[in-house]
C-alpha positions in Angstrom: 7.5 19.0 -15.1 4.6 18.3 -12.9 2.9 16.2 -15.6 6.0 14.2 -16.4 6.5 13.0 -12.8 5.0 9.5 -12.5 2.2 9.0 -10.1 1.0 12.6 -10.0 -1.9 11.8 -12.4 -4.6 9.4 -11.5 -4.1 6.2 -13.5 -6.3 3.2 -14.0 -5.2 0.4 -11.6 -3.8 2.9 -9.0 -4.8 2.8 -5.4 -6.3 6.2 -4.5 -7.7 7.7 -1.4 -11.1 9.5 -1.4 -11.4 12.4 1.0 -14.4 14.2 2.2 -14.0 16.5 5.2 -11.9 14.4 7.6 -13.1 11.1 6.3 -10.8 8.9 4.1 -11.4 5.7 2.1 -8.8 3.8 0.0 -10.2 2.5 -3.3 -8.7 0.9 -6.5 -9.2 3.1 -9.6 -11.2 0.9 -12.0 -13.5 1.8 -14.8 -17.3 1.2 -14.5 -17.0 0.2 -10.9 -19.6 1.6 -8.6 -18.1 3.1 -5.4 -20.1 4.1 -2.4 -18.5 6.7 -0.1 -20.2 8.8 2.6 -23.7 7.8 1.3 -22.8 8.8 -2.2 -22.4 6.5 -5.1 -20.3 7.3 -8.2 -17.9 6.0 -10.8 -14.2 7.0 -11.0 -14.0 6.8 -14.8 -13.8 10.6 -15.2 -11.1 11.1 -12.6 -8.6 9.1 -14.6 -6.1 11.5 -16.1 -6.6 14.3 -13.6 -4.0 15.1 -11.0 -4.1 13.9 -7.5 -5.6 16.5 -5.1 -8.3 17.5 -7.5 -11.8 18.0 -6.0 -14.7 16.6 -7.9 -18.4 17.1 -7.7 -20.8 14.1 -8.1 -23.3 14.9 -10.9 -26.2 12.9 -12.2 -25.6 9.3 -13.0 -22.7 9.1 -10.6 -20.2 10.9 -12.8 -17.4 13.0 -11.3 -16.8 16.5 -12.6 -13.8 18.6 -11.5 -15.2 21.3 -9.2 -14.9 24.9 -10.3 -13.6 27.2 -7.6 -16.3 29.5 -6.4 -15.5 32.8 -4.7 -16.8 33.0 -1.2 -19.5 35.5 -0.5 -18.0 38.5 1.3 -18.9 38.9 5.0 -19.6 42.7 4.7 -22.9 42.2 3.0 -24.1 39.6 5.4 -26.5 40.6 8.1 -25.7 39.1 11.5 -27.2 39.2 15.0 -25.2 40.1 18.1 -26.0 36.8 19.9 -28.1 33.7 19.7 -30.1 34.2 22.9 -33.5 34.7 21.1 -33.2 31.8 18.7 -35.4 28.9 19.7 -34.8 25.5 18.0 -38.5 24.6 17.5 -38.0 23.1 14.0 -40.2 25.7 12.4 -37.5 28.1 11.2 -37.0 26.4 7.8 -39.8 27.1 5.3 -38.6 24.4 2.8 -40.1 21.0 3.6 -38.3 17.7 3.1 -40.3 17.1 -0.1 -39.3 20.5 -1.4 -35.7 19.7 -1.0 -36.2 16.3 -2.6 -37.9 18.0 -5.6 -34.9 20.4 -5.9 -32.5 17.4 -5.9 -34.6 15.5 -8.5 -34.5 18.5 -10.8 -30.7 18.2 -10.7 -30.1 21.5 -8.9 -26.6 21.6 -7.5 -25.9 21.3 -3.8 -24.5 24.8 -3.7 -27.9 26.3 -4.9 -29.9 24.1 -2.5 -27.8 25.5 0.4 -28.5 29.0 -0.9 -32.2 28.3 -0.9 -32.1 26.9 2.6 -30.4 30.1 3.8 -33.0 32.3 2.1 -35.9 30.3 3.5 -34.6 30.2 7.1 -36.4 32.7 9.3 -33.6 32.7 11.9 -30.5 32.9 9.7 -30.2 36.7 9.9 -30.5 36.7 13.7 -27.7 34.3 14.2 -24.2 35.5 15.0 -21.6 35.5 12.2 -19.9 32.4 13.7 -23.3 30.6 13.9 -24.0 31.5 10.3 -20.7 30.1 9.2 -21.4 26.9 11.2 -24.9 26.6 9.6 -23.5 27.0 6.1 -20.7 24.5 6.8 -23.2 22.0 8.1 -25.6 22.3 5.2 -22.8 22.1 2.7 -21.6 18.9 4.2 -25.1 17.5 3.8 -26.0 18.7 0.3 -22.8 19.3 -1.6 -21.5 16.1 -3.0 -17.8 17.0 -3.1 -15.0 14.5 -3.1 -11.2 15.0 -3.3 -9.0 12.3 -4.6 -5.6 12.2 -2.9 -2.4 10.1 -3.3 -1.9 7.6 -0.5 0.9 8.2 2.0 1.8 7.0 5.5 0.0 10.0 7.1 -3.2 9.6 5.1 -3.4 5.8 5.4 -2.6 5.7 9.1 -5.3 8.4 9.7 -7.7 6.4 7.6 -7.1 3.1 9.4 -7.2 4.7 12.9 -10.6 6.3 12.1 -12.1 3.4 10.1 -10.8 0.2 11.5 -8.4 0.7 14.4 -8.7 -2.9 15.5 -6.8 -4.0 12.4 -3.8 -1.9 13.3 -3.9 -2.7 17.1 -5.1 0.9 17.8 -1.7 2.3 16.6 -2.3 6.1 16.4 -0.6 8.0 13.6 1.5 10.2 15.9 2.7 7.0 17.7 3.7 5.6 14.2 5.6 8.8 13.5 7.5 8.4 16.8 8.4 4.8 15.8 9.9 5.9 12.5 11.9 8.5 14.3 13.0 6.4 17.3 13.9 3.6 14.9 16.2 5.9 12.9 14.6 4.6 9.7 16.3 6.0 6.5 17.4 4.9 3.1 20.1 2.2 3.0 19.1 0.6 6.3 18.8 -3.1 6.9 15.6 -3.4 9.0 13.8 -6.2 10.8 10.0 -5.5 11.0 7.6 -7.7 13.0 4.1 -6.4 12.8 0.4 -7.5 12.8 -0.9 -4.1 11.7 -2.2 -5.2 8.3 1.1 -4.1 6.7 0.7 -0.4 7.7 4.0 -0.3 9.7 5.8 -2.2 7.0 4.5 0.3 4.4 5.6 3.3 6.5 9.1 1.8 6.8 9.2 1.2 3.1 8.1 4.7 2.3 10.7 6.2 4.6 13.5 4.0 3.1 12.5 5.0 -0.4 13.4 1.7 -2.0 17.0 1.7 -0.8 18.2 -0.9 1.7 16.6 -4.1 2.8 13.7 -5.2 5.0 13.1 -8.6 6.5 9.5 -9.0 7.6 9.0 -11.5 10.4 5.5 -13.0 10.2 3.4 -15.3 12.4 1.2 -18.0 10.8 1.1 -19.0 7.2 2.3 -15.8 5.6 2.7 -12.1 5.9 -0.4 -9.9 5.7 0.1 -6.8 3.5 -3.3 -5.4 2.9 -2.3 -1.9 3.9 1.1 -2.1 2.2 -0.6 -2.6 -1.2 -2.6 0.6 -0.7 0.6 2.7 -0.8 1.0 1.9 -4.5 4.8 1.5 -4.3 6.7 0.9 -7.6 7.8 -2.7 -8.2 11.5 -2.1 -7.3 10.5 -1.3 -3.7 9.6 -5.0 -3.3 12.9 -6.4 -4.6 14.6 -6.0 -1.3 11.7 -7.0 0.8 12.2 -10.5 2.4 10.0 -12.4 4.7 10.8 -15.0 7.4 8.4 -17.0 9.6 8.6 -16.4 13.4 8.2 -20.2 13.9 11.7 -20.7 12.4 13.6 -18.1 14.5 14.4 -20.6 17.3 15.8 -23.1 14.8 17.8 -20.4 13.1 19.4 -19.3 16.4 20.1 -22.8 17.6 21.6 -23.8 14.2 19.1 -26.5 13.3 17.4 -24.4 10.6 16.5 -26.1 7.3 14.1 -25.2 4.6 12.8 -28.8 4.3 10.4 -28.4 7.1 8.3 -25.7 5.5 4.7 -25.1 6.5 2.7 -27.9 4.8 0.6 -27.5 1.7 -2.7 -26.8 3.3 -1.3 -23.7 4.9 0.3 -22.9 1.5 -3.2 -23.0 0.0 -4.6 -20.9 2.8 -1.9 -18.3 2.1 -2.7 -18.1 -1.6 -6.4 -18.0 -0.8 -5.9 -15.1 1.6 -4.2 -13.2 -1.2 -6.8 -13.8 -4.0 -9.9 -14.0 -1.7 -11.2 -16.9 -3.7 -10.7 -20.5 -4.5 -7.2 -21.2 -5.8 -6.5 -23.4 -8.7 -5.3 -26.2 -6.5 -8.5 -26.0 -4.5 -10.7 -26.1 -7.6 -8.9 -29.1 -9.1 -9.3 -31.1 -5.8 -13.0 -30.2 -5.8 -13.4 -31.4 -9.4 -11.6 -34.7 -8.5 -14.0 -35.4 -5.7 -17.0 -34.8 -7.9 -15.6 -37.1 -10.5 -15.0 -40.2 -8.4 -18.6 -41.1 -7.9 -19.2 -40.6 -11.6 -16.6 -43.3 -12.5 -18.1 -45.8 -10.1 -21.7 -45.1 -11.2 -21.8 -47.2 -14.4 -21.3 -50.4 -12.3 -24.7 -50.1 -10.8 -26.6 -49.2 -14.0 -28.7 -52.1 -15.4 -27.9 -53.8 -18.8 -30.6 -51.9 -20.7 -28.6 -48.7 -20.5 -25.2 -50.3 -21.3 -25.0 -48.5 -24.7 -25.1 -45.1 -23.1 -22.6 -46.0 -20.4 -20.0 -47.0 -23.1 -20.3 -43.5 -24.6 -19.9 -42.0 -21.1 -16.9 -44.1 -20.5 -15.3 -43.0 -23.8 -15.8 -39.4 -22.8 -14.5 -40.3 -19.3 -11.3 -41.6 -20.6 -10.6 -38.4 -22.6 -11.6 -36.3 -19.6 -9.3 -38.4 -17.4 -6.4 -37.9 -19.7 -6.9 -34.2 -19.7 -7.2 -34.3 -15.9 -3.9 -36.2 -15.6 -2.2 -33.6 -17.8 -3.6 -30.8 -15.7 -2.6 -32.6 -12.5 1.0 -33.1 -13.8 1.2 -29.4 -14.7 -0.2 -28.5 -11.2 2.3 -30.7 -9.5 5.1 -29.1 -11.5 3.7 -25.6 -10.7 3.5 -26.6 -7.0 7.1 -27.8 -7.1 8.2 -24.6 -8.7 6.4 -22.5 -6.1 7.8 -24.7 -3.3 11.3 -24.3 -4.8 10.8 -20.5 -5.1 9.7 -20.3 -1.5 12.6 -22.3 -0.2 15.0 -20.1 -2.2 13.5 -16.9 -0.7 13.5 -18.4 2.8 17.1 -19.4 2.5 18.0 -15.8 1.3 16.1 -14.3 4.3 17.8 -16.7 6.7 21.2 -15.8 5.3 20.5 -12.1 5.8 19.4 -12.7 9.4 22.4 -14.9 10.1 24.7 -12.0 9.5 23.3 -10.6 12.7 24.0 -7.0 11.5 20.5 -5.5 11.2 20.4 -1.7 11.6 17.2 -1.7 13.6 14.2 -3.6 14.8 10.5 -2.5 14.8 7.9 -4.6 16.6 4.2 -3.8 16.6 2.1 -6.8 17.1 -0.8 -8.3 19.0 1.5 -10.8 20.6 3.3 -10.4 24.0 6.4 -8.4 23.1 8.9 -10.0 25.5 9.6 -13.4 23.8 9.5 -11.8 20.3 11.8 -9.0 21.2 14.4 -11.1 23.1 14.7 -13.5 20.2 14.8 -10.9 17.4 17.4 -8.7 19.2 19.9 -11.4 18.5 19.9 -10.4 14.8 20.5 -6.7 15.5 24.0 -5.2 15.4 25.3 -3.4 18.5 24.7 0.4 18.8 21.4 0.2 16.9 17.9 1.3 17.9 14.9 -0.9 18.5 11.2 0.2 19.0 8.4 -2.0 20.4 4.8 -0.9 20.2 2.0 -2.3 22.4 -1.5 -1.1 22.9 -1.1 -1.6 26.7 1.5 -0.6 29.1 1.8 -3.7 31.3 3.4 -6.1 28.7 6.0 -3.4 28.0 6.8 -2.9 31.7 7.5 -6.7 31.9 9.6 -6.4 28.7 11.5 -3.5 30.2 12.3 -5.5 33.4 13.5 -8.5 31.3 15.8 -6.4 29.2 17.3 -4.7 32.2 18.1 -8.2 33.7 19.5 -9.5 30.4 21.7 -6.4 29.7 23.0 -5.6 26.2 20.7 -2.5 25.9 21.0 1.1 27.0 18.8 4.2 27.0 15.6 2.1 27.6 12.6 4.4 27.5 8.9 3.6 27.9 6.8 6.4 26.5 3.3 7.4 25.5 2.5 10.4 23.3 -0.4 12.6 24.0 -2.4 14.1 21.1 -5.0 16.8 21.1 -6.5 18.4 18.0 -7.2 22.1 17.9 -9.7 24.1 15.8 -7.8 27.1 14.5 -10.2 29.8 13.2 -10.2 33.6 13.6 -11.5 34.5 17.1 -12.6 30.9 17.8 -9.5 28.8 18.2 -9.8 26.2 20.9 -9.1 22.5 21.5 -11.6 20.1 19.8 -14.2 18.7 22.1 -13.2 15.1 21.4 -9.8 13.9 22.2 -8.1 10.5 21.6 -8.0 8.4 24.7 -4.7 6.7 24.0 -2.5 5.8 21.1 -0.6 3.0 22.7 2.9 2.8 24.3 6.4 2.6 23.0 9.5 0.9 24.4 12.7 2.1 22.8 16.3 1.5 23.4 19.7 1.0 21.8 21.6 -2.3 21.6 25.2 -2.6 22.9 27.6 -5.5 22.9 26.4 -8.0 25.5 29.5 -8.9 27.7 29.3 -12.6 27.9 32.4 -13.0 30.0 30.9 -11.9 33.3 28.3 -14.2 34.7 25.5 -12.9 36.9 27.1 -14.1 40.1 30.3 -12.0 39.5 28.1 -9.0 38.8 26.5 -9.6 42.1 29.9 -9.8 43.9 30.9 -6.5 42.3 27.6 -4.9 43.4 28.2 -6.1 47.0 31.6 -4.5 47.0 30.2 -1.2 46.0 27.4 -1.1 48.5 27.9 0.6 51.9 28.5 -1.7 54.9 25.0 -1.7 56.5 23.5 -2.9 53.2 26.2 -5.5 52.8 25.3 -7.0 56.1 21.7 -7.3 55.1 22.6 -9.1 51.9 24.7 -11.6 53.9 21.9 -12.1 56.4 19.6 -13.0 53.6 21.9 -15.7 52.4 22.1 -17.4 55.9 
């Protein structure tokens, strides 16, 4: 049954995550593609067909071989000292020199055996305590054993990877904070979610994973188009994207005021920029425009050439005409293609607008580098009453302002501003303790629940009601203020 389940085996074209110790790296699985990870280079060809979670050893020529499980040496036979007080780190305890180790490596001796040799040639190993010996072996293994595990991407793994490798791309959103967002936002299958994020598509991917392909998501994006670099690492099946819509933030105001139209789409240059971002190269449109600019001088050049070379120019012109006809054909096709793309985009935009207009979203998630207040106040309009919303911000101050604004506006209850605290522990027999390093901050969350905003009462009538409830001394003060 395990083998039949899709995605359990590593396939060509998958996005996989390499793991070594606590270090992760997402890579596409392609044949004959050199990969460098943790100072090791290798090819993933041999991994194709194995199950995810397999641990491989890097052998000569960068080939991966599934690692055979080796039984650990039993501790009874090990000699150990009572404490480390007599051990002096003078750099002379290891008899093997750097060149000896290099020679062993060149012979193709496995990392495991190199570690064994290091232990045997260490003068102080026997005097170390059992714990220190374990630590020594662990350290040397990390250095000399080229072992890599290939795991299937998931929210947990990808958020850990991004937070460790490039936290700036995800606005320093820590994995436990992301977990809190998914819980506070009550994200589950069948929801209709609005997601506004500038976290490389990590938050969007997390929401998609939690919803399992059921329900719909409208991603609000700033600029020319949504960025989904991290989303593509998840390796979701195609149906997951069928109910994923996108809508530009720049059009929210017009949609709320009723002046929205798809005619005023972002202009073509931005269109090109969007495609270029996706393909990381020159797009077809760009290339054709480059060729056209190169051509123009060529067609004017024959005018300046003297009579002696006229014969040649006529040949060039004949070729030119043919070239021009081909170009015109290409251009027409390009224009048609562009119109199709434009029409497709308008259709998608109209669909997304229609979904938003229903104003019945089941939740709202905001995690962006922009100030949360204006974004949240406008997007809350599209959320149905009695639904949760969660806003992430790396800093506390913008959320405090947002909290105050929401309180003034009303239409929300259960407003909470929170920060989660995370500490890692080492858990080992007789030596469990908190890790020495601890994360400084994983950002802040503002969460709440929408309720029907009572439009009937104006602020002044609320003020009157407040005055009535207040005890008489306070009432006097309020009246004094108005004098």
